[in-house]
N, CA and C atoms as a LAMMPS dump frame, in Angstrom:
ITEM: TIMESTEP
0
ITEM: NUMBER OF ATOMS
87
ITEM: BOX BOUNDS ff ff ff
-5.0000000000000000e+02 5.0000000000000000e+02
-5.0000000000000000e+02 5.0000000000000000e+02
-5.0000000000000000e+02 5.0000000000000000e+02
ITEM: ATOMS id mol type element x y z
1 1 1 N 113.431 207.11 -413.176
2 1 2 C 112.514 205.981 -412.813
3 1 3 C 112.957 204.735 -413.925
4 2 1 N 114.028 205.016 -415.095
5 2 2 C 114.351 204.006 -415.904
6 2 3 C 115.728 203.705 -416.103
7 3 1 N 116.288 203.839 -414.533
8 3 2 C 117.815 204.109 -414.583
9 3 3 C 118.481 202.701 -414.251
10 4 1 N 117.748 201.893 -414.226
11 4 2 C 117.954 200.636 -413.891
12 4 3 C 118.244 199.485 -415.12
13 5 1 N 117.399 200.157 -416.159
14 5 2 C 117.143 199.295 -417.295
15 5 3 C 117.895 199.566 -418.434
16 6 1 N 118.592 198.701 -419.163
17 6 2 C 119.764 198.931 -419.85
18 6 3 C 119.947 198.273 -421.334
19 7 1 N 119.953 198.424 -422.321
20 7 2 C 119.813 197.77 -423.509
21 7 3 C 121.075 196.584 -423.176
22 8 1 N 121.274 195.668 -424.103
23 8 2 C 122.147 194.776 -424.307
24 8 3 C 123.603 195.243 -424.222
25 9 1 N 123.614 196.555 -425.041
26 9 2 C 125.357 197.161 -425.149
27 9 3 C 125.303 197.711 -423.624
28 10 1 N 124.056 198.332 -422.914
29 10 2 C 124.086 198.93 -421.288
30 10 3 C 124.961 200.437 -421.596
31 11 1 N 124.362 201.114 -423.023
32 11 2 C 124.684 202.177 -423.302
33 11 3 C 123.388 203.237 -423.259
34 12 1 N 122.295 202.629 -423.656
35 12 2 C 121.238 203.313 -423.93
36 12 3 C 119.765 202.947 -422.643
37 13 1 N 119.326 203.718 -422.434
38 13 2 C 118.15 202.9 -421.833
39 13 3 C 117.083 202.153 -422.517
40 14 1 N 116.723 201.05 -422.176
41 14 2 C 115.621 200.157 -422.761
42 14 3 C 114.236 200.487 -422.493
43 15 1 N 113.725 201.352 -422.86
44 15 2 C 111.944 201.507 -422.204
45 15 3 C 111.344 200.119 -422.712
46 16 1 N 111.694 199.059 -422.672
47 16 2 C 110.744 197.785 -423.034
48 16 3 C 109.727 197.538 -421.983
49 17 1 N 109.656 198.354 -421.321
50 17 2 C 108.966 197.758 -420.048
51 17 3 C 107.212 198.28 -420.828
52 18 1 N 107.389 199.345 -421.439
53 18 2 C 105.83 199.629 -421.972
54 18 3 C 106.105 199.178 -423.518
55 19 1 N 106.621 198.49 -424.245
56 19 2 C 106.602 197.798 -425.151
57 19 3 C 106.046 196.156 -424.872
58 20 1 N 106.536 195.9 -423.841
59 20 2 C 105.945 194.448 -423.464
60 20 3 C 104.905 194.317 -422.576
61 21 1 N 104.32 195.585 -422.15
62 21 2 C 102.849 195.766 -421.505
63 21 3 C 102.169 195.584 -422.66
64 22 1 N 101.826 196.05 -423.781
65 22 2 C 101.377 195.935 -424.806
66 22 3 C 101.566 194.844 -425.721
67 23 1 N 102.739 193.883 -425.915
68 23 2 C 102.715 192.848 -426.138
69 23 3 C 101.663 191.821 -425.678
70 24 1 N 101.896 192.104 -423.927
71 24 2 C 101.113 191.126 -423.265
72 24 3 C 99.642 191.221 -423.481
73 25 1 N 99.56 192.474 -423.363
74 25 2 C 98.025 192.85 -423.641
75 25 3 C 97.186 192.321 -424.871
76 26 1 N 98.135 192.641 -426.259
77 26 2 C 97.616 192.043 -427.22
78 26 3 C 97.796 190.709 -427.29
79 27 1 N 98.565 189.832 -426.824
80 27 2 C 98.593 188.279 -426.886
81 27 3 C 97.547 187.964 -425.999
82 28 1 N 97.125 188.328 -424.952
83 28 2 C 96.046 187.903 -424.02
84 28 3 C 94.692 187.938 -424.697
85 29 1 N 94.822 189.349 -425.705
86 29 2 C 93.324 189.358 -426.232
87 29 3 C 93.1 188.202 -427.8
C-alpha cells in the first residue's frame, strides 16, 4: 500500500501518513 511513498533519500518507505493524521488530529483539538 505504501509503495509510492519514499523518504527524501528515496530508499526507505516513509509511513508519514499516520504521523500526519495524528498531528492533524492533535492540531485540530
